[in-house]
N, C-alpha and C positions, 0 to 999 in steps of 0.2 A: 558069396560076395568077397572080393579081394580086399585085404586091408593094406593101406598105404601109409608109410611112415612120412616123416617130414620131407619136404622137397629138398633136393640137393641145391646148394647155392653155387653160383659160378666160381666163388673163391674156393669152395670145398672141392669142386671138380678139378680146378687147376692144381690145387695141392695134391690131389690123388694122382694126377698125371706126373707131377714132378717127383713124387715119392716112387712111383713105378720106374721112371727114368733113372733114378738113383739105384735101382736094383732091388728094391724092397719086394717081398712077396705079397700077393693079394691079401692074405690073412693078416699080415702085419699092417698093411694100409687100412684094411677095414677096422681093425682094432684101434688104430690111432684116430680114425675119424668117427668111431662108434657107429659103424653101419654093418649090415649083413654083407657077407662076402659076395654072394651071388648077385645081389642087388647092385652093389658097387661095381662089380665087373661088367655087368650089362650096361649100367648108366654111363660109365666111363667110355666103354666102347661106342655107345651111341654118340656121346659128346664128341669124341675124337673124329667121328664121321660127320659131325655137324647136325645130328638129329635131335639133340637135347636143346630145348628152347627154355629160356628163363621167363617167358611170358606169363606162365601160371604163377610164378613166384611174384612177379610185378603185380598181377591182378590181385593176389592175396594181400600184398602190402597196401595197395590202393584202397581195397575194401576196408582194411583195418583203419587206414587214415580217414576214410569217409565216416566210419562209425564213431571214431574218436571226435571228429569235428562236429558231428550231430549232437553227441552227448555233451559237448562243450557249449552247445546252444547256438551254433552257427547255422545260418540259412543256406539252402543250396546255392543260391546266386553268389553269396559270399565265399563259399568253399570253391566254387568253380572259378571265380575271379582270382583268388589267391593261388590256385594250382594251375591256372592257364587252361582250364578245360571249358568245353562248350557247356553252358548251363542246361540246355535241353537234353543233351546226352547224359549229363550227371543226374538230372532228374529222372530220366528213364531207368538209369542204372540203380538209383536208390529205390525205385518202385520194385524192380526185379529182386533187390536185397531184402525187400519187406519193410523198407523205410518210406512208405507212402505218406501222404500229407497227414492223415489221421494219426498214425504212429508218431510222426515227428512232432505234431501238436501235443500229444500226450507227454513226450519227452521234455518239450519246452515247458509245459505246465509243471512237470515234476521238478524240473530245475528251478523254476520261479518259486515253488513251495519250499524248496530246500534252502533257498537264499535268505 
């Protein structure tokens, strides 16, 4: 199985492109960003050609947001309303994340006991 490091952010990719445009070597750019040289070269090349999407990064951020909101005691309909999301889609996504009703009820009970 291949190990993956943290996703590249759009800002990080732009910074790498600018550093290369200033004449820096790949090794210098990789060291400045704390990334492996070959990974950086391949990702920047794909980014320049329009093949790198930040969708996975957005999905990770949304997943973290959903988990934080659930642990804060918010119900799916409340989270969906605040984020402007479809409540049904959010509920389906929460189930795929393992946050089905039974798990959410356990979290809410835990929060009530802690208060």
